[in-house]
C-alpha positions in Angstrom: -87.4 -18.4 19.5 -84.4 -20.3 19.5 -85.5 -22.1 16.2 -86.0 -18.6 14.6 -82.2 -17.2 15.5 -80.9 -20.4 14.4 -82.4 -20.0 11.1 -81.2 -16.4 10.7 -77.7 -17.5 11.7 -77.6 -20.0 8.6 -79.1 -17.5 6.0 -76.7 -14.8 7.2 -74.1 -13.9 4.7 -70.5 -14.6 5.9 -68.4 -11.6 6.4 -65.6 -11.2 4.0 -61.9 -9.3 5.1 -60.4 -7.7 2.1 -56.8 -7.3 2.5 -55.0 -4.0 0.6 -52.2 -5.0 -1.8 -49.7 -3.1 -4.0 -50.8 -4.4 -7.7 -47.6 -3.1 -9.5 -45.4 -4.7 -7.0 -47.5 -8.0 -7.3 -47.2 -8.1 -10.9 -43.2 -7.1 -11.0 -43.2 -10.3 -8.5 -44.9 -12.6 -10.9 -42.8 -11.3 -13.6 -45.5 -11.0 -16.3 -44.3 -10.3 -19.7 -45.5 -6.9 -20.9 -47.1 -6.8 -24.1 -49.0 -4.6 -26.5 -51.8 -5.3 -29.2 -49.4 -6.1 -32.4 -47.9 -8.7 -30.2 -51.0 -10.6 -29.6 -51.8 -10.2 -33.5 -48.1 -11.3 -34.3 -48.8 -14.5 -32.0 -52.3 -15.5 -33.5 -50.5 -15.0 -37.2 -47.4 -17.2 -36.1 -50.0 -19.9 -34.8 -51.8 -20.0 -37.8 -48.7 -20.7 -39.7 -47.4 -23.1 -37.4 -50.8 -25.4 -37.6 -50.3 -25.5 -41.5 -46.3 -25.5 -41.8 -46.5 -27.3 -45.4 -48.5 -24.4 -47.2 -46.7 -21.7 -45.6 -43.4 -24.1 -47.0 -45.0 -24.2 -50.2 -45.8 -20.8 -50.4 -42.2 -19.7 -50.0 -40.1 -22.3 -52.0 -38.6 -21.6 -55.2 -39.4 -24.4 -58.1 -37.4 -23.3 -60.8 -34.4 -24.6 -59.9 -35.9 -28.7 -59.1 -38.1 -28.1 -62.7 -34.2 -26.8 -64.5 -32.5 -30.1 -62.7 -35.8 -32.6 -64.0 -35.5 -31.5 -67.3 -31.4 -31.6 -67.4 -31.9 -35.4 -65.9 -34.5 -36.0 -68.3 -32.4 -34.5 -71.6 -29.1 -36.1 -70.5 -31.1 -39.6 -70.2 -32.2 -38.9 -73.8 -28.7 -37.7 -75.0 -27.0 -41.1 -73.3 -29.3 -43.3 -75.0 -29.6 -41.7 -78.7 -26.1 -41.1 -78.9 -24.1 -43.9 -77.2 -22.1 -44.4 -79.8 -20.8 -40.6 -80.2 -20.2 -40.5 -76.5 -17.7 -43.6 -76.6 -16.2 -41.9 -79.3 -15.9 -39.0 -77.3 -13.8 -40.6 -74.4 -11.4 -42.3 -77.1 -10.9 -39.0 -78.4 -9.7 -37.5 -74.8 -7.6 -40.6 -74.3 -5.7 -41.7 -77.7 -4.7 -38.7 -79.8 -4.4 -41.0 -83.0 -7.7 -42.2 -83.1 -9.1 -39.0 -81.8 -7.5 -37.1 -85.5 -9.6 -40.2 -87.5 -12.6 -39.7 -85.6 -12.0 -35.7 -86.2 -11.6 -36.4 -89.9 -14.9 -38.6 -90.0 -16.8 -35.6 -88.2 -15.4 -32.9 -89.9 -18.0 -32.8 -92.5 -20.9 -34.3 -90.8 -23.4 -31.1 -89.4 -24.9 -33.4 -87.0 -27.2 -32.9 -84.1 -24.7 -34.2 -81.6 -22.6 -31.5 -81.2 -25.8 -29.1 -80.8 -27.5 -31.3 -78.3 -24.3 -32.1 -76.2 -23.2 -28.2 -76.4 -26.5 -27.0 -75.2 -26.5 -29.6 -72.1 -23.1 -28.4 -71.1 -24.3 -24.3 -71.5 -27.3 -25.6 -69.2 -25.1 -27.3 -66.6 -22.8 -24.3 -66.5 -25.5 -21.9 -66.1 -26.9 -24.0 -63.2 -23.4 -24.1 -61.6 -22.7 -20.2 -61.7 -25.8 -19.8 -60.2 -25.2 -22.3 -57.4 -21.8 -20.7 -57.0 -23.0 -17.5 -56.4 -25.9 -18.5 -53.9 -23.4 -20.4 -52.0 -20.5 -17.8 -51.6 -23.7 -15.3 -51.6 -22.3 -13.1 -54.6 -24.9 -10.3 -55.9 -27.1 -11.8 -58.8 -28.6 -9.7 -61.5 -31.9 -10.9 -60.8 -34.1 -11.5 -58.0 -35.7 -14.4 -59.6 -33.7 -17.8 -60.0 -35.2 -18.5 -63.2 -33.8 -15.3 -65.1 -30.3 -15.7 -63.3 -30.2 -19.1 -64.6 -31.0 -18.2 -68.4 -28.7 -15.1 -68.0 -25.7 -17.2 -67.0 -26.4 -19.9 -70.1 -26.8 -17.3 -72.6 -23.7 -15.2 -71.4 -21.8 -18.2 -71.6 -23.0 -19.2 -75.2 -22.7 -15.9 -76.6 -18.7 -16.2 -75.0 -18.0 -19.5 -76.5 -19.8 -18.2 -80.0 -17.3 -15.2 -79.8 -14.5 -16.9 -79.2 -14.8 -19.4 -81.7 -15.0 -16.2 -84.3 -11.7 -15.1 -82.6 -10.1 -18.7 -83.4 -11.3 -18.6 -86.8 -9.4 -14.9 -87.6 -6.4 -16.1 -85.8 -6.3 -19.1 -88.1 -6.6 -17.2 -91.0 -4.2 -14.4 -90.1 -1.4 -17.0 -89.2 -2.3 -19.6 -91.3 -3.0 -22.5 -88.7 -6.6 -22.8 -89.0 -6.5 -26.5 -89.3 -4.4 -26.9 -86.1 -7.0 -24.6 -84.1 -10.0 -26.3 -86.1 -8.6 -29.7 -84.2 -8.1 -27.6 -81.0 -11.7 -26.6 -80.8 -13.1 -29.9 -81.5 -11.0 -31.8 -78.8 -12.3 -28.8 -76.6 -15.7 -29.8 -77.5 -15.5 -33.3 -77.0 -14.2 -32.4 -73.3 -17.5 -30.6 -73.0 -19.5 -32.9 -74.0 -18.4 -35.2 -71.5 -18.0 -32.3 -68.7 -21.5 -31.5 -69.2 -22.8 -35.1 -68.7 -20.4 -35.9 -65.7 -21.6 -32.7 -63.8 -25.1 -33.7 -63.8 -25.1 -35.8 -60.4 -23.0 -33.0 -58.8 -25.4 -30.5 -59.9 -28.3 -32.1 -58.3 -26.5 -32.9 -55.0 -25.5 -29.2 -54.9 -28.8 -28.1 -55.5 -30.9 -30.5 -52.9 -28.7 -32.4 -50.7 -28.4 -31.3 -47.1 -25.3 -29.7 -45.8 -22.6 -30.7 -46.0 -22.9 -33.0 -48.7 -24.5 -29.8 -51.2 -21.1 -28.2 -50.4 -18.9 -31.1 -51.0 -20.7 -31.6 -54.2 -20.4 -28.0 -55.3 -16.6 -28.2 -54.5 -16.4 -31.6 -56.7 -17.8 -29.9 -59.4 -15.5 -27.2 -59.7 -12.6 -29.6 -59.2 -14.2 -31.5 -62.5 -14.3 -28.1 -64.1 -10.5 -27.5 -63.8 -9.5 -30.9 -64.5 -11.4 -30.6 -67.9 -9.6 -27.4 -68.6 -6.1 -28.6 -67.8 -7.2 -31.6 -70.0 -8.4 -29.0 -72.7 -4.9 -27.4 -72.5 -3.2 -30.7 -72.8 -4.8 -31.3 -75.8 -3.9 -27.8 -77.3 -0.5 -28.6 -76.8 -0.8 -31.7 -78.7 -2.5 -29.6 -81.6 0.2 -27.3 -81.8 2.9 -29.6 -81.8 1.3 -31.2 -84.9 1.8 -27.9 -86.8 5.5 -27.8 -86.4 5.1 -24.2 -86.6 4.6 -22.7 -83.1 6.5 -22.5 -80.2 5.1 -23.9 -77.0 5.6 -20.1 -75.4 3.2 -18.5 -78.2 0.4 -21.2 -77.1 1.0 -20.2 -73.3 0.8 -16.6 -74.2 -2.6 -17.7 -76.3 -3.8 -19.2 -73.3 -3.2 -16.2 -71.1 -4.4 -13.9 -74.0 -7.6 -15.1 -75.1 -8.8 -17.9 -72.3 -7.7 -16.3 -69.0 -8.1 -12.7 -69.3 -11.9 -12.5 -71.2 -12.8 -14.8 -68.7 -11.7 -12.3 -65.5 -12.9 -9.7 -67.8 -16.3 -11.2 -68.0 -16.4 -12.0 -64.1 -15.7 -7.9 -63.4 -18.1 -7.1 -65.9 -20.9 -9.2 -64.5 -19.9 -8.1 -61.1 -20.6 -4.7 -61.8 -23.8 -5.5 -63.8 -25.1 -6.9 -60.7 -23.9 -4.0 -58.6 -21.0 -5.3 -56.6 
């Protein structure tokens, strides 16, 4: 009998005591973060993106600017080794006006490809610089795609240069100072040749370097453009002085009327076109 009581005691289920509690109060005390079904889906998508960050980065990476930078680097390298003699002569033209006149006479009747390829490099460089300036200062862009914006800047600048060239011809024919204006345009184009090559490293740093190096490179590029414009004006004063027929005041009025004013008008029209 004692053995049966021991067996019943061993096989008996232990008694469980339940204590009542407030579930809402317990959840508030534990401070669980509330969630909904959308938050669960978002967390799953975030985990997938974090699991493969390289793929996520490539999907949102704009490859237009790196391709343009590589093309510019190859293009400038080709110009440097193909037209090294002409580039050395351009440096001489900037620093020596007398030798510059001789080089101008030698090139006056030669329609070589050097003039075209160097101006094309300069136009592309200015187009990239304008794009970087708009992106840095968060100005409105005419196109969402960076490639179309850079192309619009290059084409717009080239058209502006061509139109200004026709204006030079008209002024030279009206005032009979065609030779002086042609020499002035030659000096300006020489400055542009060199500026397009010098700008390249600064443009690459402004486009691909980390802050604050990219900002310093962009401002340095703008300073180089300002210096080139100053040299161009000084060379224009020399060209005007060679004629002996124009006063310096008239040349300064020309700079304001046909250089500064069209630039400001173009910037304003561009902002209006972009919806600023």
